[in-house]
Residue frames as qw, qx, qy, qz and C-alpha x, y, z in Angstrom:
[[0.564, -0.529, -0.469, -0.427, -14.87, -49.62, -1.28],
 [0.023, 0.317, -0.616, 0.720, -15.03, -48.55, 2.35],
 [0.471, -0.522, -0.710, -0.041, -17.10, -49.79, 5.24],
 [0.354, -0.872, -0.073, -0.331, -18.26, -47.77, 8.27],
 [0.808, -0.521, 0.082, 0.262, -15.51, -49.43, 10.37],
 [0.689, 0.235, 0.169, 0.664, -12.85, -48.60, 7.74],
 [0.093, 0.783, 0.134, 0.601, -13.88, -44.92, 7.71],
 [0.542, -0.820, 0.034, -0.182, -13.78, -44.63, 11.49],
 [0.876, -0.261, 0.099, 0.394, -10.59, -46.61, 11.82],
 [0.565, 0.382, 0.119, 0.722, -8.77, -44.29, 9.37],
 [0.167, -0.848, -0.094, -0.494, -10.25, -41.23, 11.10],
 [0.743, -0.666, 0.044, 0.055, -8.86, -42.49, 14.40],
 [0.798, 0.010, 0.115, 0.591, -5.38, -43.03, 12.84],
 [0.294, 0.719, 0.120, 0.618, -5.42, -39.46, 11.63],
 [0.358, -0.834, 0.100, -0.409, -5.52, -38.23, 15.26],
 [0.175, 0.512, -0.760, 0.361, -3.00, -40.72, 16.53],
 [0.690, -0.222, 0.464, -0.510, -5.61, -43.06, 18.20],
 [0.288, -0.125, 0.943, 0.111, -5.86, -46.77, 17.87],
 [0.454, 0.035, -0.507, -0.732, -8.06, -48.00, 15.02],
 [0.641, -0.055, 0.573, -0.507, -11.13, -50.05, 15.73],
 [0.036, 0.084, -0.934, -0.346, -12.17, -53.37, 14.26],
 [0.222, -0.517, -0.817, -0.129, -15.81, -53.24, 15.55],
 [0.239, -0.611, -0.049, -0.753, -18.34, -50.74, 16.99],
 [0.770, -0.543, -0.049, -0.332, -18.70, -53.03, 20.00],
 [0.753, 0.213, -0.513, 0.353, -15.16, -53.90, 20.96],
 [0.631, -0.658, -0.353, 0.210, -15.48, -52.18, 24.35],
 [0.506, -0.068, -0.047, 0.858, -13.00, -49.36, 23.74],
 [0.033, 0.669, 0.221, -0.709, -13.56, -45.65, 24.03],
 [0.028, 0.301, -0.557, -0.774, -12.77, -45.31, 20.33],
 [0.082, -0.286, -0.903, -0.309, -15.54, -47.87, 19.43],
 [0.048, -0.634, -0.673, 0.378, -18.03, -46.16, 21.73],
 [0.030, 0.598, -0.049, -0.800, -17.39, -42.71, 20.22],
 [0.029, 0.145, -0.740, -0.657, -17.48, -44.13, 16.73],
 [0.045, -0.420, -0.901, -0.095, -20.77, -45.94, 17.25],
 [0.018, -0.715, -0.536, 0.448, -22.41, -42.85, 18.63],
 [0.053, 0.690, -0.100, -0.715, -21.19, -40.33, 16.11],
 [0.264, -0.122, 0.754, 0.589, -20.81, -42.14, 12.80],
 [0.202, 0.523, 0.797, 0.223, -24.41, -42.52, 11.59],
 [0.017, 0.882, 0.326, -0.340, -25.40, -38.96, 12.45],
 [0.214, -0.610, 0.404, 0.647, -22.30, -37.71, 10.64],
 [0.258, 0.104, 0.810, 0.516, -23.12, -39.70, 7.52],
 [0.138, 0.711, 0.686, 0.066, -26.73, -38.53, 7.42],
 [0.103, -0.838, -0.085, 0.530, -25.67, -34.94, 8.00],
 [0.180, -0.455, 0.555, 0.673, -23.26, -34.96, 5.07],
 [0.226, 0.280, 0.848, 0.390, -25.64, -36.79, 2.78],
 [0.065, 0.780, 0.619, -0.063, -28.39, -34.37, 3.43],
 [0.216, -0.676, 0.028, 0.704, -26.33, -31.24, 2.85],
 [0.164, 0.484, -0.515, -0.688, -26.18, -31.57, -0.91],
 [0.864, 0.303, 0.164, -0.368, -28.06, -33.37, -3.69],
 [0.302, -0.465, 0.791, 0.258, -25.38, -36.01, -4.23],
 [0.664, 0.314, -0.437, -0.519, -25.86, -37.78, -7.55],
 [0.353, 0.201, -0.911, 0.075, -24.48, -41.09, -6.07],
 [0.052, 0.177, 0.827, -0.531, -27.13, -40.95, -3.36],
 [0.463, 0.212, -0.003, -0.861, -30.08, -39.68, -5.44],
 [0.133, 0.167, 0.974, 0.080, -32.93, -42.10, -5.99],
 [0.471, -0.003, -0.181, -0.863, -36.46, -41.96, -7.35],
 [0.039, -0.169, -0.982, 0.077, -39.45, -43.97, -6.17],
 [0.350, -0.501, -0.495, -0.618, -43.14, -43.97, -6.30],
 [0.027, -0.094, 0.639, -0.763, -44.69, -42.66, -3.05],
 [0.172, -0.424, -0.889, -0.007, -47.88, -43.74, -1.29],
 [0.248, -0.492, -0.161, -0.819, -50.91, -41.45, -1.09],
 [0.011, -0.091, -0.781, 0.618, -52.31, -41.09, 2.42],
 [0.052, -0.590, -0.791, -0.151, -56.05, -41.39, 2.97],
 [0.150, -0.834, -0.381, 0.370, -56.47, -38.17, 4.82],
 [0.418, 0.712, 0.136, 0.547, -56.13, -34.99, 2.85],
 [0.415, -0.079, -0.355, 0.834, -54.06, -32.23, 4.45],
 [0.096, -0.857, -0.475, 0.172, -55.84, -29.44, 6.25],
 [0.292, -0.551, 0.208, 0.753, -54.07, -26.85, 4.20],
 [0.431, 0.639, -0.166, -0.615, -53.85, -25.39, 0.71],
 [0.106, 0.331, -0.884, -0.313, -52.61, -28.73, -0.71],
 [0.792, 0.010, -0.171, -0.585, -55.11, -31.38, -2.06],
 [0.944, 0.036, -0.326, -0.027, -52.98, -34.50, -1.28],
 [0.379, -0.740, 0.542, -0.126, -50.60, -35.98, 1.23],
 [0.878, 0.274, -0.391, 0.009, -48.00, -38.69, 0.58],
 [0.808, -0.563, 0.112, 0.134, -45.80, -40.66, 2.85],
 [0.164, 0.838, -0.521, 0.008, -42.08, -39.70, 2.82],
 [0.907, 0.093, -0.401, 0.088, -40.03, -42.88, 2.44],
 [0.724, -0.669, 0.032, 0.162, -38.02, -43.67, 5.62],
 [0.771, -0.116, 0.199, 0.594, -34.69, -43.81, 3.79],
 [0.351, 0.718, 0.227, 0.557, -35.16, -40.49, 2.08],
 [0.482, -0.382, -0.302, 0.729, -33.06, -37.87, 3.90],
 [0.004, -0.478, 0.035, 0.878, -33.76, -34.88, 1.63],
 [0.529, 0.597, 0.602, 0.045, -36.66, -34.72, -0.89],
 [0.257, -0.276, 0.328, 0.866, -35.77, -32.78, -4.01],
 [0.315, 0.129, -0.424, -0.839, -38.46, -33.16, -6.66],
 [0.530, 0.256, 0.736, -0.334, -41.99, -34.50, -6.89],
 [0.132, 0.193, -0.650, -0.723, -43.04, -35.73, -10.31],
 [0.613, 0.387, 0.572, -0.384, -46.45, -36.45, -11.83],
 [0.735, 0.624, 0.261, 0.043, -46.42, -37.76, -15.40],
 [0.726, 0.076, 0.093, 0.677, -42.69, -36.95, -15.58],
 [0.080, 0.738, 0.109, 0.661, -43.46, -33.34, -14.77],
 [0.329, -0.080, -0.568, 0.750, -42.09, -31.60, -11.61],
 [0.288, -0.740, -0.431, -0.429, -44.79, -30.15, -9.49],
 [0.110, -0.612, 0.365, -0.692, -44.81, -27.86, -6.44],
 [0.741, -0.357, -0.567, 0.031, -44.69, -29.51, -3.01],
 [0.215, -0.719, 0.408, -0.520, -44.00, -28.94, 0.63],
 [0.565, -0.008, -0.786, 0.250, -42.54, -31.28, 3.26],
 [0.509, -0.574, 0.190, -0.613, -44.37, -31.44, 6.61],
 [0.698, -0.401, 0.559, -0.199, -42.80, -33.83, 9.12],
 [0.391, -0.204, 0.859, 0.259, -42.73, -37.18, 7.41],
 [0.509, 0.589, 0.624, -0.063, -45.17, -36.28, 4.67],
 [0.206, -0.028, 0.442, 0.873, -45.16, -34.67, 1.25],
 [0.317, 0.671, 0.501, -0.445, -48.03, -32.27, 0.45],
 [0.109, -0.149, 0.562, 0.806, -48.85, -31.48, -3.13],
 [0.622, 0.376, 0.131, -0.674, -51.69, -31.09, -5.61],
 [0.113, 0.215, -0.903, -0.356, -52.28, -34.43, -7.32],
 [0.744, -0.063, -0.235, -0.622, -55.30, -36.48, -8.40],
 [0.782, -0.302, 0.473, -0.272, -56.15, -39.74, -6.65],
 [0.940, 0.261, 0.215, 0.038, -55.24, -41.76, -9.76],
 [0.333, 0.857, -0.382, 0.092, -51.92, -39.96, -10.41],
 [0.904, -0.079, -0.174, 0.383, -48.70, -41.95, -10.05],
 [0.091, -0.967, 0.183, -0.152, -46.57, -39.66, -7.91],
 [0.859, 0.095, -0.234, 0.446, -42.77, -40.11, -7.72],
 [0.370, -0.915, 0.119, 0.103, -40.31, -38.60, -5.32],
 [0.723, 0.443, -0.248, 0.469, -36.73, -37.89, -6.32],
 [0.398, -0.883, 0.157, -0.194, -34.41, -37.20, -3.40],
 [0.273, 0.559, -0.732, 0.277, -31.23, -38.03, -1.53],
 [0.909, -0.288, -0.207, -0.219, -31.30, -41.37, 0.24],
 [0.466, -0.648, 0.598, -0.070, -29.16, -43.06, 2.88],
 [0.826, 0.407, -0.367, -0.130, -27.12, -45.34, 0.70],
 [0.937, -0.286, 0.028, 0.197, -24.83, -48.18, 1.73],
 [0.336, -0.773, 0.398, 0.362, -21.14, -47.41, 2.28],
 [0.656, 0.060, 0.639, 0.397, -20.36, -49.75, -0.70],
 [0.398, 0.747, 0.432, 0.311, -21.84, -47.02, -2.95],
 [0.213, -0.915, 0.033, 0.342, -19.79, -44.17, -1.47],
 [0.667, 0.661, -0.180, 0.292, -17.29, -42.81, -4.02],
 [0.729, -0.071, -0.329, 0.596, -13.72, -42.71, -2.60],
 [0.153, 0.374, -0.107, 0.908, -13.82, -38.89, -2.30],
 [0.554, -0.570, -0.125, -0.593, -16.97, -38.99, -0.14],
 [0.879, -0.313, -0.315, 0.175, -15.55, -41.76, 2.07],
 [0.540, 0.141, -0.245, 0.793, -12.51, -39.45, 2.55],
 [0.203, -0.553, -0.041, -0.807, -14.81, -36.58, 3.49],
 [0.782, -0.520, -0.197, -0.281, -16.41, -38.68, 6.20],
 [0.829, -0.067, -0.305, 0.464, -12.98, -39.90, 7.39],
 [0.289, 0.352, -0.175, 0.873, -11.81, -36.31, 7.81],
 [0.446, -0.538, -0.093, -0.709, -15.01, -35.33, 9.62],
 [0.874, -0.400, -0.276, -0.012, -14.80, -38.31, 11.96],
 [0.663, 0.074, -0.305, 0.679, -11.19, -37.43, 12.67],
 [0.074, -0.504, 0.088, -0.856, -12.36, -33.98, 13.68],
 [0.740, -0.520, -0.159, -0.396, -14.87, -35.57, 16.12],
 [0.899, -0.170, -0.280, 0.290, -12.08, -37.83, 17.44],
 [0.405, 0.395, -0.249, 0.786, -9.62, -34.93, 17.86],
 [0.318, -0.527, 0.125, -0.778, -12.06, -33.33, 20.26],
 [0.827, -0.379, -0.034, -0.414, -13.63, -36.29, 22.06],
 [0.967, -0.113, -0.109, 0.201, -10.67, -38.74, 22.30],
 [0.677, 0.207, -0.161, 0.688, -7.43, -36.80, 21.80],
 [0.304, -0.829, -0.310, 0.353, -8.68, -33.66, 23.55],
 [0.388, -0.196, 0.265, 0.861, -7.10, -31.37, 20.93],
 [0.323, 0.779, 0.428, -0.325, -9.50, -28.64, 20.03],
 [0.070, 0.717, -0.369, -0.588, -6.96, -26.95, 17.74],
 [0.154, -0.134, 0.904, 0.375, -6.60, -30.14, 15.75],
 [0.290, 0.518, 0.795, -0.124, -10.37, -30.54, 15.60],
 [0.240, 0.827, 0.129, -0.491, -10.72, -27.04, 14.19],
 [0.000, -0.532, 0.652, 0.541, -8.00, -27.64, 11.62],
 [0.197, 0.115, 0.952, 0.202, -9.74, -30.89, 10.55],
 [0.300, 0.694, 0.545, -0.362, -13.15, -29.11, 10.37],
 [0.204, 0.775, -0.206, -0.561, -11.61, -26.56, 7.93],
 [0.068, -0.309, 0.859, 0.402, -10.04, -29.35, 5.91],
 [0.296, 0.378, 0.876, -0.034, -13.44, -31.14, 5.67],
 [0.305, 0.785, 0.234, -0.486, -15.04, -27.92, 4.43],
 [0.129, 0.642, -0.534, -0.535, -12.44, -27.62, 1.66],
 [0.156, -0.097, 0.958, 0.219, -12.77, -31.27, 0.81],
 [0.393, 0.529, 0.685, -0.311, -16.59, -31.01, 0.72],
 [0.331, 0.756, -0.124, -0.552, -16.28, -28.30, -2.02],
 [0.059, 0.414, -0.830, -0.369, -14.05, -30.70, -4.07],
 [0.270, 0.190, 0.941, -0.077, -16.59, -33.50, -3.55],
 [0.424, 0.666, 0.376, -0.485, -19.47, -31.33, -4.85],
 [0.306, 0.678, -0.413, -0.526, -17.46, -30.55, -7.98],
 [0.020, -0.217, 0.955, 0.203, -16.62, -34.19, -8.61],
 [0.336, 0.359, 0.830, -0.262, -20.22, -35.25, -7.97],
 [0.409, 0.680, 0.114, -0.598, -21.56, -32.64, -10.39],
 [0.173, 0.490, -0.707, -0.479, -19.60, -34.40, -13.16],
 [0.260, 0.041, 0.963, -0.062, -21.80, -37.51, -12.79],
 [0.455, 0.653, 0.548, -0.256, -24.47, -36.22, -15.18],
 [0.476, 0.501, 0.411, 0.594, -24.73, -34.87, -18.75],
 [0.187, -0.232, -0.081, 0.951, -23.80, -31.22, -18.93],
 [0.252, 0.755, 0.576, -0.185, -26.75, -28.93, -19.39],
 [0.386, 0.401, 0.308, 0.771, -26.77, -26.49, -22.26],
 [0.068, -0.433, -0.313, 0.842, -27.08, -22.89, -21.24],
 [0.334, 0.766, 0.543, 0.087, -30.06, -21.14, -22.78],
 [0.359, -0.290, 0.161, 0.873, -28.29, -18.41, -24.80],
 [0.203, 0.537, 0.604, 0.554, -31.07, -17.28, -27.21],
 [0.232, -0.901, -0.367, 0.019, -32.54, -14.81, -24.80],
 [0.500, -0.633, 0.107, 0.581, -29.13, -13.40, -23.97],
 [0.421, 0.036, 0.512, 0.748, -28.13, -13.04, -27.61],
 [0.057, 0.707, 0.575, 0.408, -31.50, -11.54, -28.60],
 [0.326, -0.891, -0.240, 0.203, -31.35, -9.08, -25.72],
 [0.489, -0.460, 0.256, 0.696, -27.78, -8.09, -26.54],
 [0.329, 0.244, 0.593, 0.694, -28.49, -7.70, -30.24],
 [0.055, -0.816, -0.538, -0.205, -31.65, -5.68, -29.51],
 [0.374, -0.835, -0.074, 0.397, -29.79, -3.30, -27.22],
 [0.488, -0.189, 0.412, 0.746, -27.00, -2.87, -29.82],
 [0.197, 0.505, 0.593, 0.595, -29.55, -1.81, -32.41],
 [0.222, -0.897, -0.383, 0.005, -31.24, 0.61, -30.00],
 [0.483, -0.682, 0.110, 0.538, -27.94, 2.11, -28.95],
 [0.482, 0.003, 0.505, 0.716, -26.88, 2.47, -32.61],
 [0.208, 0.771, 0.541, 0.264, -29.75, 4.73, -33.60]]
């Protein structure tokens, strides 16, 4: 289990800088960490539909209907970084996001739920995601503290490779979905018969 300070401290060590013990210890390292960490976390969380950061909650209908093609507006929860699915009666429906609102077609008495990626606490970060943030923070530190743009570029490339590994690992956190093969088999068998005439 990592904390925000742990992630930043390890990122600093990766570039040969002194680790921090607090975001307010008065050092340049702490100042840079405090200013870059949260935006880096939110950026990486919102880039992919991470299973460990996916949540679902009922959303509140707003009184004013949207002045558009949609019939209803709902408040986007503050902690939701990336909405993914809107559900009514366990059925996914079409929606659009406008600013901090979700527009969709729903009746006033419908219970509307939003599934999306949320800003979760560091205690819930899997080790591989904490490592991704550590590498990305090290890239920031390489540029802003160590003044080594070549090292920053190298670390950015390493973060991209590690992000791909993270997505593969995260995808294993759900039941595998069966591929629909009936249409493929029927289509292939039909073409074989046609070609054999």
